[in-house]
C-alpha positions as CSV (number, residue, x, y, z in Angstrom):
1,X,-31.9,-15.4,12.8
2,X,-33.6,-17.3,15.6
3,X,-31.2,-20.2,15.2
4,X,-32.3,-20.8,11.6
5,X,-29.5,-20.1,9.1
6,X,-31.0,-17.9,6.4
7,X,-29.5,-16.6,3.2
8,X,-32.3,-14.3,2.2
9,X,-35.2,-12.5,4.0
10,X,-35.5,-10.0,6.8
11,X,-33.5,-12.2,9.2
12,X,-30.8,-13.3,6.8
13,X,-27.3,-13.4,8.2
14,X,-25.3,-14.9,5.4
15,X,-24.5,-11.5,4.0
16,X,-22.3,-10.9,7.1
17,X,-19.8,-13.3,5.7
18,X,-20.2,-13.3,1.9
19,X,-21.5,-11.0,-0.7
20,X,-25.1,-11.1,-1.9
21,X,-26.8,-8.7,-4.3
22,X,-29.7,-6.4,-3.4
23,X,-33.0,-7.2,-5.0
24,X,-32.7,-4.3,-7.5
25,X,-29.3,-5.5,-8.8
26,X,-29.2,-7.3,-12.2
27,X,-26.6,-9.8,-13.3
28,X,-25.1,-7.3,-15.7
29,X,-25.2,-4.6,-13.0
30,X,-23.5,-6.9,-10.5
31,X,-20.7,-7.8,-12.9
32,X,-20.1,-4.2,-13.9
33,X,-20.1,-3.2,-10.2
34,X,-17.5,-5.8,-9.4
35,X,-15.3,-4.9,-12.4
36,X,-15.3,-1.2,-11.7
37,X,-14.6,-1.6,-8.0
38,X,-11.7,-4.0,-8.5
39,X,-10.3,-1.9,-11.3
40,X,-10.1,1.1,-8.9
41,X,-8.5,-1.0,-6.3
42,X,-6.0,-2.4,-8.8
43,X,-5.0,1.1,-9.9
44,X,-4.5,2.1,-6.3
45,X,-2.3,-1.0,-5.6
46,X,-0.2,-0.4,-8.7
47,X,0.3,3.2,-7.9
48,X,1.4,2.6,-4.4
49,X,3.8,-0.4,-4.9
50,X,5.4,0.9,-8.1
51,X,8.9,1.8,-7.0
52,X,9.1,4.5,-9.7
53,X,6.6,6.6,-7.7
54,X,9.1,6.5,-4.8
55,X,6.4,6.0,-2.1
56,X,8.1,5.1,1.2
57,X,7.8,1.4,2.1
58,X,6.6,2.3,5.6
59,X,3.6,4.2,4.4
60,X,2.4,1.8,1.7
61,X,0.3,-0.5,4.0
62,X,-1.6,2.6,5.3
63,X,-2.2,3.9,1.8
64,X,-3.4,0.5,0.6
65,X,-5.8,0.3,3.6
66,X,-7.2,3.7,2.9
67,X,-7.5,2.9,-0.8
68,X,-9.5,-0.3,0.0
69,X,-11.7,1.6,2.5
70,X,-12.4,4.4,-0.1
71,X,-13.3,1.7,-2.6
72,X,-15.6,-0.3,-0.4
73,X,-17.6,2.6,0.9
74,X,-19.3,3.6,-2.4
75,X,-19.4,0.1,-3.9
76,X,-20.7,-1.9,-0.9
77,X,-24.4,-0.9,-1.2
78,X,-25.3,-3.0,-4.2
79,X,-23.6,-6.2,-3.3
80,X,-21.0,-5.7,-0.6
81,X,-18.0,-4.8,-2.8
82,X,-16.5,-8.2,-3.6
83,X,-12.8,-7.3,-4.1
84,X,-11.3,-10.6,-3.2
85,X,-12.6,-13.8,-4.9
86,X,-10.7,-16.0,-2.4
87,X,-12.4,-14.3,0.5
88,X,-15.8,-14.6,-1.1
89,X,-15.5,-18.2,-2.1
90,X,-13.9,-19.2,1.2
91,X,-16.8,-17.6,3.2
92,X,-19.3,-19.3,0.9
93,X,-17.8,-22.7,1.7
94,X,-17.8,-21.8,5.4
95,X,-21.5,-20.9,5.2
96,X,-22.2,-24.2,3.4
97,X,-20.6,-26.1,6.3
98,X,-22.2,-23.9,9.0
99,X,-25.7,-24.9,8.0
100,X,-26.8,-22.3,5.5
101,X,-27.2,-25.0,2.8
102,X,-26.6,-24.9,-0.9
103,X,-28.5,-21.7,-1.2
104,X,-25.3,-19.8,-0.7
105,X,-24.4,-20.9,-4.2
106,X,-27.9,-21.3,-5.7
107,X,-29.1,-17.8,-4.7
108,X,-30.8,-16.2,-7.6
109,X,-30.8,-19.4,-9.6
110,X,-27.0,-19.7,-9.5
111,X,-26.6,-16.3,-11.2
112,X,-24.7,-14.6,-8.5
113,X,-22.0,-16.7,-6.8
114,X,-19.8,-16.7,-9.9
115,X,-19.7,-12.9,-10.3
116,X,-17.4,-12.2,-7.3
117,X,-15.1,-14.9,-8.7
118,X,-15.0,-13.6,-12.3
119,X,-15.4,-9.8,-11.8
120,X,-12.1,-9.2,-9.8
121,X,-10.0,-11.1,-12.4
122,X,-11.5,-9.0,-15.2
123,X,-11.3,-5.7,-13.4
124,X,-8.3,-6.0,-11.1
125,X,-6.2,-8.5,-13.0
126,X,-6.8,-7.3,-16.6
127,X,-8.4,-3.8,-16.9
128,X,-6.8,-2.2,-13.9
129,X,-3.3,-3.5,-14.8
130,X,-3.7,-2.5,-18.4
131,X,-5.0,1.0,-17.6
132,X,-2.1,1.7,-15.2
133,X,0.5,0.5,-17.6
134,X,-0.9,2.6,-20.5
135,X,-2.1,5.7,-18.7
136,X,0.4,6.0,-15.8
137,X,3.2,3.5,-16.0
138,X,4.3,4.3,-19.5
139,X,4.9,8.0,-18.5
140,X,7.1,7.2,-15.5
141,X,10.9,7.3,-15.9
142,X,12.5,4.0,-15.6
143,X,14.9,3.4,-12.7
144,X,17.7,2.0,-14.8
145,X,21.2,1.5,-13.5
146,X,20.1,2.2,-10.0
147,X,19.1,0.1,-7.0
148,X,16.7,0.9,-4.2
149,X,17.6,-0.1,-0.7
150,X,14.3,-0.6,1.1
151,X,15.8,-0.5,4.5
152,X,17.5,2.9,4.3
153,X,16.3,4.6,1.1
154,X,12.8,5.2,2.5
155,X,12.8,4.8,6.3
156,X,16.2,4.7,8.0
157,X,16.1,2.6,11.2
158,X,19.7,1.6,11.7
159,X,22.3,3.4,13.7
160,X,24.6,4.1,10.7
161,X,21.8,5.6,8.6
162,X,20.6,7.7,11.5
163,X,24.1,9.1,12.0
164,X,24.4,9.9,8.3
165,X,21.1,11.8,8.5
166,X,22.4,13.9,11.5
167,X,25.6,14.5,9.6
168,X,23.6,16.3,7.0
169,X,21.2,18.2,9.3
170,X,23.7,19.4,11.9
171,X,26.7,20.5,10.0
172,X,25.9,24.2,10.5
173,X,23.8,24.0,13.7
174,X,24.7,25.7,16.9
175,X,25.4,23.1,19.6
176,X,23.4,25.2,22.0
177,X,20.2,24.9,19.9
178,X,17.6,22.2,20.5
179,X,18.7,20.5,17.3
180,X,22.4,20.7,18.3
181,X,21.7,19.3,21.8
182,X,19.8,16.4,20.2
183,X,22.8,15.8,17.9
184,X,25.1,15.8,21.0
185,X,22.8,13.1,22.5
186,X,23.3,10.8,19.5
187,X,27.1,11.4,19.6
188,X,27.3,10.5,23.2
189,X,25.0,7.5,22.7
190,X,27.2,6.0,20.1
191,X,30.5,7.1,21.8
192,X,31.6,9.1,18.9
193,X,33.7,12.3,18.8
194,X,32.1,15.3,17.1
195,X,34.7,15.1,14.3
196,X,33.7,11.5,13.6
197,X,30.2,12.7,12.7
198,X,31.3,14.4,9.5
199,X,32.0,12.6,6.2
200,X,35.5,14.1,5.9
201,X,37.6,17.1,6.7
202,X,36.1,19.1,3.9
203,X,32.7,18.9,5.6
204,X,34.2,20.6,8.7
205,X,36.2,23.3,7.0
206,X,33.6,24.0,4.3
207,X,30.1,23.5,5.8
208,X,27.3,23.2,3.2
209,X,23.6,23.7,3.3
210,X,21.2,20.9,4.0
211,X,19.9,20.8,0.4
212,X,23.5,20.6,-0.9
213,X,24.3,17.9,1.6
214,X,21.2,15.9,0.6
215,X,22.2,16.1,-3.1
216,X,25.7,15.0,-2.2
217,X,24.4,12.0,-0.4
218,X,22.2,11.0,-3.3
219,X,25.2,11.2,-5.7
220,X,27.4,9.2,-3.3
221,X,24.6,6.6,-2.9
222,X,24.2,6.3,-6.7
223,X,27.9,5.9,-7.2
224,X,28.1,3.3,-4.5
225,X,25.2,1.3,-6.1
226,X,27.1,1.2,-9.4
227,X,30.3,-0.3,-7.9
């Protein structure tokens, strides 16, 4: 911008930090654009973080990032896809202090700066939440009388849970197979005898399939959560 801080024009740089509408965008169009984009983002967030959907904790940040990216791409052309009022207002205050002047608020006769502040609350806070509760959430089964352990229900990362997983997978495996050798490595690492890697004597004398073992572990976990 040649050292001259500009909000509009060919050399404008204010839009790098905050959202500003294209010349063709009306006030109503900008408000609708903001409401629709934040509604979509709100639906995505609710779907990902709702525990009833059983989406693993470790994949949720990635899914939320992809959801935001997919929302921004189609809705960024008109005004930059203002999804976060805090970000937009914060950047406007920064531009005001950085020398862009009051035009960051008075742009289009003060008809724009309030849209990125109001639109996300209407779309994301009200409409998106309402639509998810009515169209999706009301049809999901409630997780009553059960608890979800975020550490080992979705992504086991502790030694005990890893060993439990290998107990299920390797009950009927040949120790000479790659899976069996991998299991032996874990046994040696934790200084455990092979017999210690089974739940009880019944698991040794009556080996079960992986699917049956998984179902048994789910039942045991449910019973444990109730006590």
